[in-house]
N, C-alpha and C positions, 0 to 999 in steps of 0.2 A: 363272193365277193374275188374278184381276180387278183393275181400276186401283188402289183402295183398300189392297189387299194389297200390291201393289208396290210403293207409297209407304210401307208403315208396312216391310216389308223391308229399303227403300232407305236407310231413317233409322235400321235396327238394326245395318247394317252395320259391321263392325270390319274393320281388314287383316287379320283370321285366319278372318273366317265365311267364307270363300267354298270351305270343302273338305267341303258338305253337314251339318256336325257341326249338331244341336240347340241355339239358343240357350241360354244357362244365364245366369238375374240370382237371383243368390239375394238373399234381404233381409242387410244384415250390419252389425249396431250392436254391441251387448254381445258378442257374437264378437269381431268386430275390433278393440273394445279392449281386451279381455284378451288377445289374441296381440300386441298392440301395447305392451301393460305399464301401459296407464294406466286409470282408472277410465272407469265409464259416464259420469261427471260431467265428466268430461275431454272425452271424445268430444261430450256434449251443448253445452258449454260452448267451446270453442274448433274452429273451421273447418278450423285446420292438423292438429288430432289427428284429427278426423274424416276430413279425404283422406289423410293420410299413412298413418293403419291400414288403409282401404280399401286403397289402392295395392299396400300391401304383401299383404295377402290375393288380391290381384289376380296378383300376381306367383306366388301358392302356388296359386291354383286355377282362373287362365286365363276368368275368366268373360267376360262379352259386356258387360257396361255396368255403370256405377258409379251411384250415389246422393246425396244428400246428407240422407235420410231419418237421423232422429236422436230425435223425439220428436215428441210432438203440442201442444207448448206455447207453441211458437216466438209466433204472432200473439196465441194469449191472452196473453201477457206484451206483446207490442207494444200492445193493447188498455187493456192495466194493470191485469190480476190478478198477483197474487203468485203465483211460483211457489218453490215449494221442492224445493231439489236435494241429492240424500242417497249418494254416493259411488256404490257402486254399484247403489244401487234407482232406481227408474223415480221419475222428478219428480211432486209432486202442486202437482195449481193448484188455489188457491182460489176460492171463488165469487164472480163479479164481479157476476153480475145476481139480483136479488130480486124484481124487477117491473117493471111496464110502463114506472112513472117512470123508470127505470135504461138501460131498451131506451132510450129517446128520448133520452137524454141520452148516448149512446154515440157517441163520436166515432171514424170508420175513423181508422186512422193510417197516418203517413207509412212504407213498411217499409223505407227509407232512416237514418230517422233513430232506431228501434228497434234497440237493442242487437244481441236474439237473431235478424229479420230479417236484420238488414243483418250478421251471421255467417254466414246459412244462404247468402246471396247472394254473401257472398266465397268461400264455399266451390265453388260452382259454376264462378267463375271461377279458383281453383285448379285447380278439377279441368283444365277445359278448357286452363289454361296447360302444366299437366304431360303430357296425352294428347293434345294436339291436336285436329285432324279425322281423320277423322269420326267419332270414338270415342262413345257413346250416352252422354250424361249427363242423369242423370233429376231433374230438379228435385222439389219436393217442398210440397204445401199441405193444408191441411183443410180438408174438404168443409163446405159450410156446416152442415147437422144436426150433424157430429161438432164443429165449432167452436162453433156454439150449445151441445151438453153442455159442452163444456170450460167456454164460461163461466157457465154455468146449472146445472150439477151433472146428470148424466145422470136420477137419478130425478126430479127437478122438470122435466126437460124432456120427460120423457115424460108426465109429469102432465098439465105443460102444453100440449102438444099435444091434449089432449083438452079441459082447461076454461077454457084461453086461448091456442087456437088463432092469435089476432090478433097477440098478444106474439111467439111464437112464429115467425109469419111475418116479421116484423119483424125480429125478431134477424137470423133466415136471412138477408136483404135487406143487414143490413151484414156480416154475417159471407162473404157472395156480394162484393158490393163490397172488399173484403180480400182473399178469394182471387183475381180478377182482378187486383190491382194487385202480389201476391204473386208470383202467376205469372209474368206479364208481366216483373218485374226478372230474375225467375231464368232468363228467355227470353232476354232484352237480353244476360245473363251468361255464355251459353253452354248451357243447358239446351237440350236438342230435346227432351226425354219431360216431362213435367208428370205426375208424381203425384199422383193426389188421394187422401186417404183421408178414410174416411166409414164408419168402421166403425159407427155405431149404427143405421147401415138394415139389418141383417140382425136387429136386434131390432125391426122395426115390419113392419105386415102389407103386402101389396101395396097394399092401396087408402091408407094412410097415407103412403106411399111417390108413390106417384102426387100426391097433394095436395100432399105436401110437400117433397118432393125432386126428382121428374121435371122440372119447371119451370125450375129451379135448376140441375140438373145439366146439361139443354141448354145452358142459356144459359152456363155456363161453358165447357164442352168448346167450345161453339162459338168462344167469346174464342179459347181457347187454339189451336184450329186457326185459326183467321184470325192469330194471329200466329207460324203456321208452325211449331207444334212436337204432339207427340203427345200423346194422352191417355192414360193409365195408370192405372185406378180400382180400388183397392183395400180392401174391405169384408172384412173378419176374419168368420169365422163361415160359417153355410150360409145364402146367397143363392137358392138355391132354387127360392124361391117369389116371387124378385122379378125371376129372369132375363128373362122377357117385356118387362117394363118396362123393364131395362136395355136389352134390345136396341133399344129407343126412342132413347136415348141417344147415339148414333153416336160410340161410345168407338173407340178403337184398341187397347188391349190391356186385359183383364179380368184381375185379378188372383183367383183360384179356391182356395178351403180345401181343406182334406184329407176334409172329408166332403161335399161336394160332386162328383155323379158326373161325371168331364170328358166323357163320350160326350152324357149331357145338357143338358150344359152348350153345348158344339160344337154339336149339333142344335137349340139354340134359339138363340142367339147368331151362327150362320151364320157364311159362308165368308169372311167379310172381319172377322174379330176374332181379334187372337192372345189364345188363352187361358194364361197365365201360372199352374203349377203342377203338379201338386199334393200331391205326396209330403207324409207329418205329419210338419212338422220333428221335433216329440221321439220318438213312438215308431219311427219308421222311419230319419230320417235323425240324430240324436244316437243314438238309443240302438240301432239296428238293427244287424244282421250283415250283411257283403255280400251275402250270397244272399239276405235280406228286401230291401234298398236294390236289388238287381236284378230281384228279384221285382216290385214295385211300381213300378218305373221301367217293368218291360214293361208292366203293364195300362194304367200312362196312354199308352203309346207305340201300342198297337193300338188305342186308342179315340180316337184325334185325328190329322189329318192333321202330316205335317211342321211343311208351312208355317203350321198354324193355332198351333204350339205353342211357349213359353220353357217349358223344365227352370225348377222353382223349388220349393222348398218351399211349403206352404200358406199360410206367413208366417215370420215374421223366422228365422233360423239359430239356435238356443239357445245362450248363452254356452260352454258346458261341451260343443258339438258335438266331438268327434274328428275331426282334422286329417284323417286318414286316411279318416274317411267321407266328408267332402267331396270329397276327391281322388279316391275311387273313385266318385264321383257323377260328377263330372267325365268320369274316365276311359270310362265306360261311354256317357254322353252322344254321346260324338267318333264313336262308332259307330253311326248309326243306321241 
C-alpha cells in the first residue's frame, strides 16, 4: 500500500475497523430523519436532530463514518438567498444572482455569523463530543460550481458558462472563498474528512470541467489537505467522461454513482484513491431482494481491490429503504 493510501486508511479507522471488513459509509438524510421520527426540515434546521438521528442509525447499521450532510442550501443562505423549507420535501433556494453587477456586489459571509452555516459547524462539534477520537466525521461543503448554481439557478448558470463566462468565473471565485472558510471551520470543529458536493459537474463536458472547475478543485482540495483533512468528492450522476480530469485534483475519496463502472473508475483514478459506491440506492438497496443486493455487492467487490473501496449506495439512501436491507448490506460487507 502506498504512502497516500496508508494515510487515508489511518484517517478512516475506527475502533471497529481492524477486522478486515469493508468500510461502509451510507449517506443518511431523509432516511435518518424518518426513523428518528422527525421531518426532513427538522433534520436540516437543527443540528441536534441531525446528529442524534445519525447516531441512532449508527447503532442500527454499524457503519464506519458519520456526516453532517443535509442539504445544499446552507452556503446560499449565508450569502443571503431565501431558502424555503416544506416539511418532508427538499428545500427551495430562490435566485440571488441575475447579473454581473449582482456578482460584483456579492459579499463572502462569515460562516460563524450565519445561522445555517453555524448550525452545521455545531453539528460537527456535537458529533466529535459524542464519538470522541478517532471516529471519522465528514464535514460538508458545496463545490464552487454547485454553489454558483444554487445562487444563480442551474439553467442560467449553464447558459452563462457559454455566453458570460467571466461572470460565472467571478461568481465561482467568491464561492471558492466561501468553501474554504466553511471547510476550515468544520475542520477546526472536529471534521477529519470534508465532503465536497459538486453535482453540476456531471452535467458539463470534460472541456468545460477543465476550464471552469479543475483549477478551483485543485486549489480547494490543496487547502483542505493543508489543514489536515481528507477530501471526499461527491458528484451525482455519470462522471465517466471527467474521470481523467478528476484524477488531476488529488482527491482522497471519490463517490461513484451507480451508472459508473467501478472497474473503469478504479483503472483511471489509480491505486491511491478510495472509491465510494456504487450500488443503486433505489432499485437495489431500497427495492431489491437480499439476493439482488448480494449479487450487486459481489459485482462491485470483484471489480476493485478492498484497499480502494468503501461500500455505499451511489447516492443518498432513500427515505423508505427497509431497515432489513441496510442491515443485510452491512452483514455481507463484514465477510470480504
